[in-house]
Kinemage of the C-alpha trace (Angstrom):
@kinemage 1
@onewidth
@group {chain A} dominant
@subgroup {mainchain}
@vectorlist {calphas} color= white
{ca met a 1} P 0.494 7.945 59.999
{ca lys a 2} L -0.981 11.188 61.253
{ca asp a 3} L -4.325 9.466 61.941
{ca val a 4} L -2.635 6.748 64.012
{ca phe a 5} L -0.828 9.363 66.105
{ca ile a 6} L -4.044 11.303 66.717
{ca gly a 7} L -5.840 8.062 67.632
{ca leu a 8} L -3.149 7.171 70.188
{ca ile a 9} L -3.363 10.621 71.759
{ca ile a 10} L -7.147 10.335 72.019
{ca ala a 11} L -6.876 6.863 73.593
{ca ile a 12} L -4.361 8.091 76.183
{ca val a 13} L -6.484 11.120 77.086
{ca val a 14} L -9.609 8.947 77.444
{ca phe a 15} L -7.661 6.503 79.651
{ca phe a 16} L -6.569 9.295 81.990
{ca ile a 17} L -10.108 10.681 82.203
{ca val a 18} L -11.512 7.247 83.077
{ca asp a 19} L -8.702 6.664 85.586
{ca phe a 20} L -9.357 10.064 87.185
{ca ile a 21} L -13.023 9.107 87.684
{ca tyr a 22} L -11.980 5.652 88.954
{ca thr a 23} L -9.705 7.197 91.612
{ca glu a 24} L -12.602 9.121 93.151
{ca lys a 25} L -14.065 5.865 94.506
{ca asn a 26} L -10.960 3.757 95.217
{ca thr a 27} L -8.285 4.059 97.874
{ca cys a 28} L -5.149 2.150 98.837
{ca leu a 29} L -2.351 2.411 101.386
{ca ala a 30} L 0.477 4.539 100.051
{ca ser a 31} L 3.121 6.981 101.208
{ca thr a 32} L 3.600 10.423 99.660
{ca cys a 33} L 7.260 10.695 100.725
{ca val a 34} L 10.147 8.364 101.544
{ca asn a 35} L 10.044 8.413 105.360
{ca cys a 36} L 6.318 9.087 105.798
{ca pro a 37} L 3.984 6.428 107.170
{ca glu a 38} L 1.526 4.860 104.752
{ca thr a 39} L -1.851 6.530 104.716
{ca glu a 40} L -5.025 5.879 102.802
{ca glu a 41} L -4.799 7.735 99.485
{ca lys a 42} L -6.866 7.823 96.316
{ca cys a 43} L -5.472 5.281 93.858
{ca gly a 44} L -6.065 4.660 90.203
{ca ile a 45} L -5.644 1.724 87.853
{ca ile a 46} L -1.913 2.259 87.303
{ca lys a 47} L -1.122 2.196 91.053
{ca lys a 48} L -3.397 -0.743 91.892
{ca leu a 49} L -2.534 -3.066 89.017
{ca leu a 50} L 1.015 -2.071 88.065
{ca asp a 51} L 2.213 -0.649 91.419
{ca ile a 52} L 3.769 2.393 89.746
{ca asp a 53} L 3.803 5.485 91.960
{ca ile a 54} L 2.755 8.578 90.035
{ca tyr a 55} L 1.578 11.139 92.600
{ca leu a 56} L -0.188 13.945 90.765
{ca phe a 57} L -3.233 16.118 91.567
{ca asp a 58} L -3.398 14.796 95.160
{ca arg a 59} L -3.827 11.145 94.121
{ca phe a 60} L -1.822 8.148 92.974
{ca trp a 61} L -2.367 7.191 89.352
């Protein structure tokens, strides 16, 4: 059970590293606050495919 938990943590960390690299090259229209106009922001896999807004480290994940 411990090995499965460690494997899941490693997979999640690797996913975030790959997504961080992916966001360096890709942008999308998004708003950083409720009443702000949409601007071009760096976007990752989670924002582009799932449309979930996680704004962290000056980019949308």
